[in-house]
N, C-alpha and C positions, 0 to 999 in steps of 0.2 A: 367472508372466506369461510369454507366448512371447518369445524373444530378437527374433523377426521382428517381432513386433506393440510390441515397447517400441521397437526400434530405427525402426519406421514413425512412430510417437508424438512421437519427440524433432524432426523437422523442424517438424511442427505447434506445437509448444509453440515452437520459437524464432520461428516468424512469427507468433504470438499475442504474445508478450512485444514484439515489434518493433511491430507494428501498435499495443499499447499505448503504449509510448514514443511512437511517432508522434502519438499523440492528443493525450497530455500534452503535449508539446511545440506541437501546433497549438494546444491551448486555450491554453495559456501564451501563446502569441503574440498569438491573437485576442482573449483575454479576459484582461488582467493582474490587474485587480480582482477576478476570479471566482476566479483562481487565488490570488490573494494571499487571499481571505477563504476557500477552503478549507483550503489551509495552516493557517493561523489558527486553524480549527475544527479540526483535525486535532490541532496541537498542543496546542489546550486540552482535548481529549479525554484524550490521552497525559498531561498533567498532571493532569486531574482522578483519573485511573486511579492513576496512581503515587500521589498524595496518600492516596486511598482505602488501597491498597496499605501504605503507611506505616502510617497509621491500624491497620490490621489486624493487623500485625504488633505494632506497640508493645500493643497490648490484648492478645496473645496472652501475650507474655512479660513 
């Protein structure tokens, strides 16, 4: 990748990151119940994936 192109992409990435953070903060302030459900759903998914991985590793060994 060209150095100039890479350097030009960095500010865009920073702006997108800040926009995402601002959106999440806005969503949490305006819809705390929905934000809590989203976090709970994500945590349940991670927990399920970890359980499946543990079962897989146990069955291998």
